[in-house]
C-alpha positions in Angstrom: 17.9 7.7 -18.7 20.8 5.3 -18.2 21.0 3.3 -15.0 24.4 3.8 -13.4 23.9 1.6 -10.4 26.8 -0.8 -10.2 25.7 -2.9 -7.3 22.7 -3.9 -5.2 22.4 -2.4 -1.7 22.2 -5.0 1.0 19.5 -5.1 3.7 22.2 -4.3 6.3 23.3 -1.2 4.4 19.7 0.0 4.2 19.3 -0.5 8.0 22.5 1.5 8.6 21.4 4.2 6.2 18.0 4.5 7.9 19.6 4.7 11.3 21.9 7.5 10.0 18.9 9.4 8.8 17.2 9.1 12.1 20.3 10.4 13.9 20.5 13.2 11.4 16.8 14.1 11.8 17.2 14.2 15.6 20.3 16.4 15.5 19.7 18.8 12.6 16.8 21.1 11.9 15.7 19.6 8.5 12.4 19.4 6.8 11.0 16.1 5.4 11.5 17.3 1.9 15.1 18.2 2.6 15.6 14.8 4.3 14.2 13.0 1.2 16.4 15.1 -1.1 19.5 14.4 0.9 18.8 10.7 1.2 18.2 10.5 -2.6 21.4 12.2 -3.3 23.4 10.0 -1.0 21.8 6.8 -2.4 22.3 7.9 -6.0 25.9 9.0 -5.5 26.9 5.4 -4.5 28.6 6.5 -1.3 28.9 3.9 1.4 28.8 4.6 5.1 
């Protein structure tokens, strides 16, 4: 499988992403598996916050 990642995620971006997931978990009824799937899709899509 080809690696499509065009840049390295910084530590600060990871911290912001984790904070976003915590807020999401606190405000939305979501299972751990759904959370992991959503976070993987966001990270793999290359979207920034």
